[in-house]
N, C-alpha and C positions, 0 to 999 in steps of 0.2 A: 580575449577575455579569459581570465583564469577559470579553471574547471568549477570551483566553488561558486564563483559569481555567475557563472553560465547557469549551473543547476538552480541556483536561486531564482534567476530570471525565469527559467522554464516553470518553476513551481508558482511563481507569482502569476503567470499566465493560467496555469491550471486552477488555481484559487479563483480567479476571476471568471473564468468559464464556468466552474462548479456553482459559483455564487449566482451567476445569471440563470443557469439551469434550475437552481433550487427556488429562486424567486418567481419563477414562471408557474403558471397554474397547471402545466402538462405533467402528465404522469411519465413521460419518457422525453428524453432529449429530442430536440427537432433534428431534421436531417442536417441542417447547417451546423448545428452544436456538435453533432457526431462527426461531421467532416473536419471541423476545426480541431476537435479533440484528436481525431486519429492522425492528424498531420502533426500535432504536438507529441503523440505517442512515439513517432519515429525518433524524435530528439531525446525523449525520456528514456526510451529503451537503449539508445546509443549511450546515454549517460550512464545507466545501469551498468553496462559493458566495460566503461573506461574511467568512471569517476572513483574517487577514493571512498573506503567504507562509510564515513560519516555523511557524505553527500548521498550514497546510495541508501543510507538509512533514512534520510529526509524524504526521499522519493517513495519508499514503502510506507513510511508513516502517512504520507499525504492520501494514499489510496485506502488506508485502514477505516473500516466501517462506512465506506461510501459505495454503496451497491451500484449506483449510477454510473460511476467511473468504472467501476469493475465490469458491469454490463457492456459498456462501450469498448472496454480492453478485451473483452471476449470475442467481439466482433473483429476487432483489429487483429488479434492473434489468429483466428481463422483465415482471414483475408491475407495476411502476410505470410502465413504458412502455405496457403495456396500459391501464391507468387513465387516463393522459394522453390517449391516442388516443380514448378514449371521452369523456373530459370536454370535448374542444374541440367537440364536436357540440352542447353545451348553452351557450347564451348566458349563462345564469345562473351557470354554472361557469368562466367565462372566466378569472378570478383563479386559480381553484384548478388550472385547466389549465395555467396559466403556471408555478405553482409546481411541479407534477407533472412538467411537461416539463424544467424546470431541473434537478430532483432526478435525473431520468432521465440527463441530460447528465453530471452529477457523478458518477453511479454508473458510466457508461460510461467515464468517465476512469480509473477504478480497474480495471475488468475488461478493458478494451480490450488486446489482445496478451497477456493473462494466461489466457484461455480461447479454446478453439477457436471460430473465427468461426462455424461451424455452430450452435453452442449459442447464439449471440446474434442470429441472423437475423431472427427474428420481432420481437425487441424493437428492433433497429435499423430495421426496417420501420415499427413503431408510432412510434418516436421521430421519423423522418423525416416521416411523416404529420402528427403533432402539430405539429412545428416549423414545417412549411410552412403549416399552417393559421393559426399563431399569429404568423407571420413573424418567428420567433426564428433567428438565425444560430448554428447549432451550433458551427461552427468558431470563431467569435468568442468564444463562452462557454468553449469548451475552452481557447483561448489565454489568456483572462483568469484561469483558475484554474490555469494551468500554473506550477509553482513554478522560479523561476531557480535554476541550479546553485549559485550562492553560498550560498543559504540551506541547501541540503543539507550543503555542506562546514561551514558554521558550526554545524549541528547535530552533524555527526560529530565535531568538535573538542570541543563541549560534552559529548556522551555520552562521549567518551574520557576527559575530565576527570572525569566522574561515575562512572567505572569501569562503563560499561555498553558493553562492546566489541561485542556482537552488534549493537546499535542504531546504534553509530558504523560498523561495517562495511556496514550496510544503507544508511545515510545516504550514505556515501561512494561507494557503488556507485550509487545514484540520481544523485548529483551528477556522477559520471563519464558516466552514461548521458545526463544532460541536457547535458553539454558534454564530449564526448571529448577536447576539446584539453587539459583539466585534467590529464591523465596526464604532461604536461610540466611541470606546475607543482611547484616545489621544495617548497612547504608540503604539498601533497597528496601528494607521493611519500613524504615523510618520515613523515606520518601512516600512510600505507599500510603501510610497513615496520614501523612500531611495532606496528600492529593485527595484522598477520599474522605478524610475526617472520621474514619472508622478505627476500631481496634485492630491491632496487628493481624490477628486471625481472620477477621471479616475483610480486611483491606486485600489480604492475599488472595481469598476466595474470589473477590471482585475482579482482581487483576489477573487471575489466572483462568478465568472463564470468559471467552469471548462474547457469548451471548450476554452474560449478566454485565460485563463491562459495557457493552453497547446499550444496554438499557440504562445502565447508570449515567452514561454520557448524554443520552436522551433526556433523562430526569433532570439534569442540572442545566441542560441548554435548550429545553423544549419550549421555554417561554421567552428565550433571547432572540433578538434580531441577528442577522448575519454579521453586522458590524460589532456586535458585542459578544459573540460566541466564545470568544478567548478570554474574556474578562473572568476572573475567579469568582463564581457564584458560590453561595452557601451549599456545600455538598450534603446530599442525603445519604443515609445509610443504605446498605445492601438490604437490610430488613424492610426499610421504609419503600423502597423501590419495589421489591418483591410483593409487598402488600398492595401497592398502587396497581400492580398487574391484575390483582384478583378482585378489585373494587369496581 
C-alpha cells in the first residue's frame, strides 16, 4: 500500500474512534478506547516520521482542536518515553530503543504546547535520557518532520474545494502558525474570507488566534450531528461569536 493510502486509512480509523468517543455520554474515553487509540498512535507516529509533508499535514490537522485525542496522546507520549528509556539499557534492544525514541519524538511534536508542560515532564526527561544514550538529535528529528506552511495552505484549498470547511479552517490556521507572513498573501486572505464569511481583517484575526478559531468552529458546528460537521454551514462573524460568549 502506498504511503498516502496508508495514512488515509489510519486517519479514517482515527475519525471513527473519535466519533465513537464523542457520541458517548462519558467525559473521558473508556479504557478500551484509550487502548485502541494508543495502538493506532504507534502507526501514526511512524507515519509522521516517514510520510511526505502533505500526509504529515493531514495527521496534524486531524489532531487540531481535539483535546480528547491530545489527552490520550499525552499518555501515549509518557508511556512510550518510559519504554524507550528502559530499552536503551539493553544492548539486545538497541534497534527497538531507537524506534521507540523516534516514536516518542513524533508524539512530542503533537502534544508539545498543547498540554501543560508539567504533564509532560517525566516523559521529556525519559526522552532526553534515551536520546542522549542513543546519540539521537531530538531537534534535528523534530525539524525533519515539521510541515512547511505551503502544504497546509494546499490542503486548506483542497479541503475547501471538497466542501470540508472545518478541515480547511484548521489547515489554514496551521499554515499561518507555521508562517505568520502568509497573512499578507492575497490568496490566503481570499480563502480566509471565503471560509469565515468575514472581512479580510476580521478573518485574519479569527485564523491567527487558536482560541478564537476554536470557538468559531464550535459556533458553526455546535448544532450539527457528527455526520454533517463537514458540510458548509452559514458562517458567523468573529464579532457574533465573541458576543455569544458574553450572553
